[in-house]
N, C-alpha and C positions, 0 to 999 in steps of 0.2 A: 337301321331305321334312320332316315334322313332327319335333319334338325327341324324341318318344317312339318313333319308327320305328327299327327296327334296320336297319343298312346292311349290304350285301354289298360286301366289298372286291374289286376287280378289279386285278390286276397283270399287265402284259404286258411281256415282255422280248424284245428283238431284238438279236442280235449283228451287228456289222458286220465289215468286213475288219480283219485284224491285231489282233484282240482287243477292239476298241472296240465300243460298243453303246449301247443306251438302254433305259430301263425307264420305263413310264408306269403310274401308279397313279391309281385313282379309286374312288368308291363309288357305289352305286345303292341305292335303297330295297329292302328285302327283298320288298316287295310288287310289284316290277317283274316283268313277264312275261319269258319267255325271249326273245321277239322284241325287247323293249326292251333287255335286257342284250346281246343280239347286236348291236344297232345301236350301242351304246356301244363294244363291243370292235372292231367293224368300223371305226369312226371312229379308234380308237386305232391299229389296224394300218395304216390308210391314212396317218396322220400319220407313223408309224414308217417306212413304205416311203419316204416323201419324205425323211425324215432320212437314211435309208440311201443314197438317191441323192446327197444332198449330200455325205455322207462319201465315197462312191465318186468323185465329182467332185474332191474335195480330194486323194484318193489319186492320181488320174490327173494332176492338175496337178503334184504333187510328182514323179511319175515322169517327166513331160515335162521338167521342169526338170533332173532328174538325167541323163536321156538326152541332152538338149541340151548339157549340159556335157561329157559323154563324146564326143559328136559333134565338138565343137570341138577337144577334145584329139586325137581321131583325125585330123581334118583337118590339124591342125598337124603331127602326126607324118608324115602323108603328104607334105605340102609339104617338111618337113625332109629326109625320105629322098630325095625327088626332087631337091631342091636339091643334096644332097651327091653323088649318083651320076649324075645326068643329065649327059651330055657327057663322061663319064669312060670311055667304052668299055663294057666288060662289067661288070655289077654283080656283086659277091660273092654267093655263094649265100645267105648269111644276110640280106643286104639285099633280095634278090629275094623271099625268103620273108617277111620282115617287111612288105614292100610289099604283097604279095598278101594277107597276113593282115589288114593294115590296111584294104585295099579291101573285103575280105569283111565286116569289122566295120562299116565305114561303111554298106554296103548293109543289113546286119542292123539296125543302129540306125535307119537311115532308114525302113525298112519298119515297124519297131516304133513309131516316132514317128508315122507316118501312121495306123497303126491306133489309137493313143491319141487322136490328134486327131479321128478319125472317131467313136470312142466318146464323147469329150468333147462333140462336136456333138450326138450323139443324146441324151445325158443332159441337156444344156442345153435342147434342144427339148422333152424330156419334162417338164422342170421348168417350162417356160413362161417362161423368163427370157431 
């Protein structure tokens, strides 16, 4: 671009999860054709899609960490309940209820973690890393 050429500013913004996002700015000569401008914006969008994938991967990893901690707590609760009431004949109603609810929560978290791991694998494969 010659110093006397007038430039067209291009700004592309893409929001990600949880309010995060990115903005890319560039300029092209005013003499650029629509096809040339579209090529520039297409490249910007492709780069932003990749940034979005990385942001999603980071969110999944944080969610996996959080759910893993919760699973550990649930498993500890399950072992504690069983240790306290196994071998003591009949369990109190509240203990049975807590035990069943804990089992249900373990299954729910386990299923969620498997889905997150599958999603993480797909993202990593699409990023080529």
